Structures are given as structure tokens and as C-alpha cells.
C-alpha positions as CSV (number, residue, x, y, z in Angstrom):
1,M,134.6,82.5,91.8
2,T,133.7,85.3,94.2
3,G,130.3,85.7,92.5
4,N,129.6,82.0,93.0
5,I,130.4,82.2,96.8
6,V,128.2,85.3,97.1
7,A,125.4,83.7,95.1
8,R,125.5,80.7,97.4
9,R,125.2,82.9,100.5
10,Y,122.2,84.7,99.1
11,A,120.6,81.4,98.0
12,R,121.1,79.9,101.5
13,A,119.6,83.0,103.1
14,L,116.4,82.9,100.9
15,F,116.3,79.1,101.4
16,S,116.3,79.4,105.2
17,I,113.5,82.0,105.0
18,G,111.5,79.6,102.8
19,K,112.2,76.7,105.1
20,K,110.8,78.6,108.1
21,A,107.8,79.6,106.1
22,G,107.0,76.0,105.0
23,A,107.4,73.6,102.1
24,K,104.9,75.3,99.9
25,E,106.7,78.6,100.1
26,L,110.0,76.9,99.7
27,D,108.8,75.5,96.3
28,S,107.2,78.8,95.4
29,F,110.4,80.8,96.0
30,G,112.3,78.3,93.8
31,Q,109.7,78.7,91.0
32,E,109.8,82.5,91.3
33,L,113.6,82.5,91.2
34,A,113.5,80.2,88.1
35,S,111.1,82.7,86.4
36,L,113.4,85.6,87.2
37,A,116.5,83.7,86.0
38,K,114.8,82.7,82.8
39,A,113.8,86.4,82.2
40,I,117.4,87.6,82.8
41,E,119.0,84.8,80.7
42,G,116.3,85.2,77.9
43,T,117.0,89.0,77.7
44,P,120.8,89.6,77.5
45,E,120.2,93.3,77.8
46,L,118.7,92.8,81.2
47,G,121.9,91.1,82.5
48,K,124.0,93.8,80.9
49,V,122.0,96.5,82.8
50,F,122.4,94.7,86.1
51,R,126.2,94.3,85.6
52,N,126.8,97.8,84.3
53,P,128.0,100.3,87.0
54,I,126.8,103.2,84.9
55,F,123.2,102.5,86.0
56,S,122.3,103.7,89.5
57,Q,120.7,101.5,92.2
58,E,117.4,103.3,91.6
59,E,117.4,102.6,87.9
60,K,118.3,98.9,88.5
61,R,115.6,98.7,91.2
62,A,113.0,100.1,88.7
63,V,114.0,97.6,86.1
64,I,113.8,94.6,88.5
65,E,110.5,95.9,89.8
66,K,109.1,95.7,86.2
67,V,110.5,92.1,85.9
68,L,109.0,91.2,89.3
69,D,105.6,92.5,88.2
70,S,105.7,90.4,85.1
71,V,106.5,87.2,87.0
72,K,104.1,88.1,89.8
73,A,106.6,87.6,92.5
74,S,105.7,87.2,96.2
75,A,106.5,90.0,98.7
76,I,109.5,88.0,100.1
77,V,111.1,87.5,96.7
78,R,110.4,91.1,95.8
79,N,112.1,92.3,99.0
80,F,114.9,89.8,98.3
81,C,115.4,91.3,94.9
82,F,115.3,94.8,96.2
83,L,118.1,93.8,98.6
84,L,120.1,92.4,95.7
85,A,119.5,95.8,93.9
86,E,120.7,97.7,96.9
87,K,123.9,95.5,97.1
88,D,124.4,95.6,93.3
89,R,124.0,91.8,93.1
90,L,121.1,91.5,90.6
91,A,123.3,90.0,88.0
92,L,123.7,87.0,90.3
93,I,120.1,85.9,90.2
94,P,120.7,83.0,87.7
95,D,123.6,81.7,90.0
96,I,121.4,82.2,93.1
97,Q,118.6,80.3,91.4
98,A,120.9,77.4,90.4
99,F,122.2,76.9,93.9
100,Y,118.7,77.4,95.4
101,N,117.6,74.4,93.3
102,I,120.5,72.3,94.6
103,L,119.4,73.1,98.2
104,L,115.8,72.4,97.3
105,D,116.6,69.1,95.7
106,A,118.7,68.0,98.8
107,E,115.9,69.0,101.1
108,Q,113.3,67.0,99.1
109,G,115.6,64.0,98.6
110,V,115.6,64.5,94.8
111,V,118.6,63.6,92.6
112,R,118.9,65.0,89.1
113,G,120.6,63.2,86.3
114,E,120.9,62.8,82.5
115,L,120.7,59.7,80.4
116,I,122.2,59.9,77.0
117,T,121.5,57.2,74.4
118,A,122.4,56.8,70.7
119,V,118.7,56.7,69.7
120,E,115.6,58.4,71.0
121,L,113.9,56.2,73.6
122,P,110.1,55.7,73.5
123,E,108.2,57.2,76.5
124,A,107.4,53.8,78.0
125,K,111.1,52.8,78.0
126,R,112.0,56.1,79.6
127,E,109.6,55.5,82.4
128,A,110.8,52.0,82.9
129,V,114.5,53.1,83.0
130,K,113.6,55.9,85.4
131,T,111.6,53.6,87.7
132,Q,114.5,51.1,87.8
133,L,117.1,53.7,88.5
134,E,114.9,55.2,91.3
135,K,114.7,51.7,92.9
136,Q,118.4,51.2,92.7
137,A,119.2,54.7,94.1
138,N,116.4,54.5,96.6
139,Q,115.7,58.2,95.9
140,K,113.4,60.2,93.7
141,L,115.1,60.9,90.4
142,I,114.5,63.7,87.9
143,L,116.0,62.4,84.7
144,D,116.7,64.3,81.5
145,F,117.0,62.3,78.4
146,G,119.4,63.1,75.5
147,V,120.5,61.7,72.2
148,N,124.1,61.5,71.0
149,K,124.7,59.4,67.9
150,G,128.4,59.6,68.6
151,I,128.2,57.1,71.5
152,L,127.2,54.4,68.9
153,G,125.1,52.4,71.3
154,G,124.6,51.8,75.0
155,V,124.0,54.6,77.5
156,L,125.9,57.4,79.3
157,L,124.4,58.1,82.7
158,K,125.3,61.2,84.7
159,I,123.9,61.6,88.2
160,G,125.3,64.4,90.3
161,D,129.0,64.3,89.8
162,Q,129.1,60.6,89.0
163,V,129.2,59.3,85.4
164,L,128.5,55.7,84.2
165,D,129.7,55.3,80.7
166,A,128.3,52.1,79.3
167,S,128.4,53.3,75.7
168,L,129.7,51.2,72.9
169,R,132.3,54.0,72.1
170,A,133.7,53.7,75.6
171,Q,133.9,49.9,75.5
172,L,135.6,50.0,72.1
173,G,138.1,52.5,73.6
174,I,138.8,50.1,76.5
175,L,139.2,47.2,74.0
176,K,141.6,49.3,71.9
177,E,143.8,50.2,75.0
178,N,143.8,46.5,76.0
179,I,145.0,45.5,72.5
180,K,147.7,48.2,72.6
181,R,149.0,46.8,75.9
182,G,148.9,43.3,74.7
183,E,146.3,42.0,77.1
């Protein structure tokens, strides 16, 4: 819980710096954070080094410097990461990146969601569904598509913290409850 609060503070700080620098830098910082988070999550040993108190600040700084070189990070993101190393917060980079993306989406008016169907949808149908949902929401939508044969049919739409379950499984569950109650 505490790590999440701290990660949010750092994300807001970097976001405000990016906002002052301009939209291009705001996006760039997000991409660089995503690359760093991917590197840390892709190499579990890296996360262990950043969380382990046995390693000194200098050692952690040297490790993050190598990672920053590999992702070709900008000077601001480099300094940001060096500050994280100094404060022993490098393990929070994936959490910082996740919250930074939330802030970036809000700034750009983008909503992320997931549409789950029982069968794989063709690309043309995906685009049509996305376009229709964007019109209804009156916002730009980034939609991930998934397949879950367990829903039997219909769709399960998750946007933000809202869920629309129009799956056959859910409808059968409602019908079952209605029969139990004698409706």
C-alpha cells in the first residue's frame, strides 16, 4: 500500500515536469518509463537487486545506469532514476510507470478497456466495435481484445472500473436465479 502511494507521488512529479516540457516530452517520458518497467519485469534479478538492502546506492545506481543506456533514456528520465536510486525506490519503477500511464491517458482523453468474446473476432469487426464504442463514449478508446470460451457467447466489456457483462453465461445465471425465486 505504501509503495503504491509513493509510486503515485513520483509519477505525478515526473508527469508535471513532462507537462511543463510539452506534449512530445510527456509521451516520450511515458515510453521511456514503459521500457524501463519492461526491462525490470522481464529480468526478475533486476527487481531483486533493486529491492535488496545488501546492495549499496552506488551499486544500484550503476545497475540502473546500464539499463538507462540500453533504453536510451533522456536526461530528465535518467536524473529521475538517479533520484530513485538515491532514495532507494528503483523497485517502484513498474508501479510509477503504471500510474504515469493513467495520468497520461486522462490528460489525452483516452480510455482503456478490454472486450472479451467467446471466439476470435476478425479485424474488421474489431474496428467496427471500437468505432461504435468510441462514438457512444465520446472519447478515444484503446481496446484490448481477448477470448474466453467459458463465456459461451456474447461479450464481456471492461472499461475503467465498469464492467458490462452481456455474455451468455451471465444471462443463463440470471435466468437460473429467476427460476429459483419462482419469477
